[in-house]
C-alpha positions in Angstrom: 46.7 11.1 16.6 44.4 11.7 14.0 44.6 10.2 10.5 43.9 11.3 6.9 40.7 9.9 5.5 40.0 10.5 1.7 36.7 9.8 0.0 37.0 9.4 -3.8 33.3 10.4 -4.7 30.5 11.7 -2.6 28.0 9.2 -4.1 25.2 7.0 -2.7 27.5 4.6 -0.8 29.3 7.6 0.8 26.1 9.4 2.0 26.1 8.0 5.7 29.7 9.0 6.0 29.2 12.4 4.9 26.2 12.7 7.3 28.6 11.6 10.2 31.6 13.7 9.0 31.5 16.1 11.9 31.9 13.2 14.3 35.1 12.0 12.3 36.4 15.4 12.4 35.9 15.6 16.2 37.6 12.5 16.7 40.8 14.4 15.3 40.6 13.0 11.6 41.2 15.1 8.5 38.5 14.1 6.1 38.9 15.0 2.3 36.3 14.5 -0.4 37.3 14.6 -4.0 34.5 14.8 -6.4 34.4 16.4 -10.0 31.1 18.5 -9.3 30.2 20.3 -6.3 27.0 18.4 -6.4 26.1 14.7 -6.5 22.9 13.8 -8.7 20.9 10.7 -7.8 20.7 8.5 -10.9 17.4 7.1 -9.8 15.7 10.5 -10.4 17.6 11.3 -13.6 15.1 10.1 -16.2 12.4 11.9 -14.0 14.3 15.0 -14.4 14.8 14.5 -18.2 10.8 14.3 -18.4 10.3 17.4 -16.0 8.9 15.4 -13.3 11.7 16.9 -11.1 13.7 20.0 -11.2 17.6 19.4 -11.1 17.6 20.9 -7.6 15.3 18.0 -6.3 17.6 15.5 -7.4 21.1 16.6 -6.2 23.1 16.6 -3.0 25.2 19.8 -2.2 28.5 17.8 -1.7 30.9 20.6 -1.2 28.5 22.8 1.1 27.9 19.9 3.2 31.6 18.7 3.4 32.9 22.2 4.2 30.1 22.8 6.7 31.2 19.8 8.6 34.6 20.6 9.0 35.9 18.6 6.1 38.1 19.6 2.8 36.2 19.4 -0.7 38.5 19.2 -3.6 36.8 19.6 -7.2 38.8 17.1 -9.1 38.9 13.5 -10.0 40.9 10.5 -8.8 43.1 9.6 -12.0 45.2 7.0 -10.0 45.9 5.1 -6.8 49.5 4.2 -5.4 48.2 1.6 -3.0 52.0 0.7 -1.7 52.8 4.7 -0.9 49.2 5.3 0.0 48.8 8.3 -2.4 46.3 9.3 -5.0 46.7 11.3 -8.1 44.2 13.6 -9.3 43.1 14.6 -12.9 44.8 17.9 -12.2 48.2 16.2 -11.4 47.8 16.9 -7.6 49.1 14.1 -5.2 47.3 13.6 -2.1 48.3 11.2 0.9 45.8 9.2 2.9 45.8 6.8 5.6 42.3 5.3 4.9 40.9 5.7 1.2 37.1 4.9 0.4 36.0 4.8 -3.1 32.8 5.6 -4.5 34.0 6.7 -8.0 30.9 5.3 -9.7 30.4 3.9 -13.1 30.2 5.1 -16.9 28.8 4.3 -20.3 31.7 2.8 -22.4 32.3 4.9 -25.4 34.4 2.4 -27.2 31.8 2.3 -30.1 31.0 5.8 -30.4 33.2 7.6 -33.0 33.3 10.9 -34.9 30.8 13.9 -34.3 28.9 13.0 -31.2 27.0 16.4 -30.9 23.6 14.5 -31.2 24.5 11.7 -28.7 24.0 11.7 -25.1 25.0 9.0 -22.5 22.7 8.8 -19.6 25.7 9.1 -17.4 26.9 11.6 -16.0 23.4 12.5 -15.0 24.2 16.2 -15.2 24.2 15.7 -18.9 20.4 14.9 -18.9 19.9 18.7 -18.5 21.5 19.4 -22.0 19.6 16.5 -23.5 16.6 17.9 -22.3 17.2 21.4 -23.9 18.2 19.3 -27.0 14.8 17.3 -27.3 12.7 20.5 -26.7 14.9 22.3 -29.5 14.6 19.4 -31.9 10.7 19.1 -31.1 10.4 22.9 -32.0 12.2 23.0 -35.4 11.4 19.4 -36.8 7.8 18.3 -38.0 8.9 14.5 -37.3 12.1 14.4 -35.5 13.4 10.8 -34.9 14.9 10.1 -31.2 16.7 6.8 -30.7 17.5 5.0 -27.4 20.2 2.4 -27.6 19.9 -0.1 -24.8 17.7 -3.0 -23.6 17.6 -2.4 -19.8 15.8 -0.4 -17.4 17.7 2.9 -18.0 16.9 2.7 -21.6 13.3 2.0 -20.8 12.9 4.9 -18.6 14.5 7.2 -21.0 12.4 6.5 -23.6 9.3 7.0 -21.6 10.6 10.2 -20.3 11.7 11.6 -23.7 7.9 11.0 -24.8 6.8 12.6 -21.7 9.2 15.8 -22.4 8.0 16.1 -26.0 4.3 15.9 -24.9 4.7 18.7 -22.3 7.2 21.1 -24.1 7.4 20.1 -27.7 5.6 21.6 -30.7 5.9 18.3 -32.5 5.9 14.9 -31.4 8.9 12.8 -32.2 9.2 9.3 -33.5 10.9 7.2 -30.8 12.8 4.2 -31.3 14.2 1.7 -28.4 17.1 -0.2 -29.9 17.1 -3.2 -27.3 19.4 -5.7 -28.8 18.1 -9.1 -29.1 15.5 -8.8 -26.3 14.2 -6.0 -24.3 14.8 -6.5 -20.5 16.0 -10.0 -21.5 17.5 -10.9 -17.8 14.2 -9.9 -16.1 11.1 -12.0 -15.7 8.9 -12.5 -18.4 5.9 -10.7 -16.9 8.1 -7.6 -16.4 9.0 -7.7 -20.2 5.5 -7.9 -21.2 4.5 -4.9 -19.1 7.1 -2.9 -20.4 6.1 -3.9 -24.1 2.5 -2.9 -23.3 3.4 0.5 -21.8 5.8 1.3 -24.6 3.0 0.5 -27.2 0.5 2.8 -25.4 3.0 5.3 -26.0 3.7 4.7 -29.3 7.5 3.9 -28.9 8.9 1.4 -31.3 11.3 -1.6 -30.1 13.8 -2.5 -32.5 15.1 -6.1 -31.4 17.0 -6.8 -34.8 20.3 -7.1 -32.9 22.9 -5.3 -31.1 24.1 -1.9 -32.0 27.6 -2.3 -33.1 28.9 1.3 -33.7 27.5 4.9 -33.5 29.5 6.8 -36.2 29.0 10.4 -36.6 25.3 10.3 -35.3 24.5 7.1 -37.4 23.6 3.8 -35.6 25.3 0.7 -37.3 23.2 -2.4 -36.6 24.8 -5.2 -38.7 24.4 -4.2 -42.1 21.7 -1.7 -41.2 22.2 2.0 -40.8 19.7 4.4 -39.0 19.7 8.0 -39.2 18.1 9.3 -36.0 18.3 13.3 -35.1 19.2 12.5 -31.5 20.6 9.4 -29.8 20.6 8.7 -26.1 22.9 5.7 -25.1 21.8 3.7 -22.1 23.7 0.7 -22.4 25.2 -1.4 -19.4 27.5 0.7 -17.1 31.2 -0.4 -16.3 33.1 0.4 -13.0 35.5 3.3 -13.1 38.9 2.2 -14.8 41.2 3.6 -11.8 41.4 0.5 -10.2 42.6 -1.7 -13.1 44.7 1.1 -14.3 46.4 1.4 -11.0 47.1 -2.3 -10.4 44.6 -3.0 -7.8 42.9 -6.3 -7.8 39.6 -6.1 -9.6 36.6 -8.4 -10.1 34.8 -9.8 -13.1 33.4 -6.4 -14.1 36.5 -4.7 -13.5 35.5 -2.9 -10.3 37.7 -2.9 -7.0 37.4 -6.3 -5.5 36.4 -6.2 -2.1 35.8 -8.6 0.6 32.8 -8.8 3.1 34.1 -6.1 4.9 33.9 -3.8 1.4 37.8 -3.7 2.0 40.2 -4.2 -0.8 41.3 -7.9 -0.9 45.0 -6.8 -1.1 44.9 -3.6 0.8 43.0 -3.2 4.0 43.3 0.4 4.2 41.1 0.9 1.1 37.3 0.5 0.8 34.8 0.9 -1.7 31.0 0.9 -2.3 28.4 1.3 -5.2 28.9 0.5 -8.8 32.7 0.8 -8.8 33.2 -2.3 -6.6 32.9 -6.2 -7.4 32.0 -8.1 -4.0 34.2 -11.0 -3.8 31.8 -13.4 -2.1 29.3 -13.1 -4.9 28.4 -11.1 -7.9 26.1 -7.9 -7.2 23.8 -6.2 -9.6 25.0 -2.4 -10.5 21.8 -1.1 -8.7 21.3 1.5 -6.3 19.9 -0.4 -3.7 23.1 -2.2 -2.8 24.9 1.2 -2.6 22.3 2.2 0.0 22.6 -1.0 1.8 26.4 -0.4 2.1 26.2 3.0 3.5 26.1 2.0 7.5 28.8 -0.7 6.8 31.2 1.5 5.1 30.9 4.1 7.9 31.5 1.6 10.5 34.4 0.1 8.9 36.1 3.2 7.7 35.8 4.4 11.2 37.1 1.1 12.5 40.2 1.5 10.2 40.8 4.9 11.5 40.4 4.3 15.2 41.4 0.6 15.3 38.0 -0.9 16.4 36.1 -3.8 15.2 34.7 -4.0 11.6 31.5 -5.4 10.5 30.7 -7.8 7.5 28.4 -6.6 4.7 25.3 -8.6 4.2 23.7 -7.7 0.6 20.3 -9.0 1.7 17.7 -10.9 -0.1 15.5 -9.7 -3.2 15.1 -6.1 -3.6 12.3 -3.9 -4.8 12.4 -2.7 -8.6 10.6 0.3 -9.8 10.8 1.5 -13.3 9.4 5.0 -14.1 7.8 4.5 -17.5 7.2 8.4 -18.2 3.5 8.5 -18.3 2.8 8.4 -14.5 3.0 4.9 -14.3 5.9 2.7 -12.9 6.4 -1.2 -13.1 6.7 -2.6 -9.7 8.6 -6.0 -9.0 9.3 -7.6 -5.7 9.7 -11.2 -5.6 6.7 -12.6 -7.6 4.7 -9.7 -7.2 4.8 -7.6 -10.4 2.4 -5.0 -11.8 2.3 -1.5 -13.7 0.1 1.3 -12.8 -0.1 4.9 -11.1 0.4 3.2 -7.8 3.9 1.9 -8.6 4.8 5.7 -9.8 3.6 7.2 -6.5 5.4 4.5 -4.5 8.6 5.2 -6.6 8.1 8.9 -6.2 7.8 8.8 -2.4 10.7 6.4 -2.0 12.9 8.7 -4.1 12.0 11.9 -2.6 12.2 10.7 0.9 15.8 9.4 0.3 16.6 12.9 -1.1 15.0 15.0 1.9 16.9 12.7 4.2 20.4 13.6 2.8 19.4 17.1 1.7 18.6 18.2 5.0 22.2 18.1 5.9 22.6 21.1 3.7 20.9 23.2 6.2 
């Protein structure tokens, strides 16, 4: 007899399950996908969309269309809590859904704890869809102000890419060029090799993007950046600080790891509830901490498919091997990218061409399911 498979989110780590959904349905299982949008946007191309390198349609996957076309059920909603003992989830709408197997790709979010008051000029880099609204805001600002000030808060790759692509957007679409400041905390790209930081600084300098390393931003209040005793008054603020896993696991009383993500074993399975799986930014991998980068979600894809299917059919599961060093590519917004793999590091047009090729190939592979 078939079972009920519930997928919380249709993101990167669930792409291979979605691609094989028809097989699961043919095996007699009822597959339901819960996601707050009909589309899933690929975060790796988000800054490029902001800078107009990509149109929104080029960086999104039509989750609803694919799920329904393969015989599954799509629910436009969001999982709000999980009752693991009863094998039920409660959605934001209040609807309760049963499952036999639950797989979570609930993603991550930018914490709002330090953002208060009027946020009409504040844009977080997640959800990616909001960057479309941010793009319109930048264009409007650069059309009406002679020297607007755009601030990007964050010292990691996301902030770096957003700053460069705001500059690109302003050059292509703006009447006036903005002053752009990157509030990078104590050190830009501090957890990365020194050479990557050096190349990033050189690129930002070429683009006249200021780097503020006077300390961490304590608060954003009514559009004002508070940094210790200093106050900054930009016209537009992008928040690209570190992401945190979805809160649903901690709030639901499930075992969580160091970042608050669902704690999973080597089979990407909850350490306490064997019928719950997870992948991507929303998990903490028990054997060792994994960086919150898309490459792990991609590597988890086939293992999640294998193990979710095994849980449904009673077959053998597979262990997930995170693999070794991974490729880093940062889109600097000026048709160059920083490339890093092992000790091989450079920044030029070739790095951007490689990133563009890899990203477009990834999207073409899964967008092919829409036809």
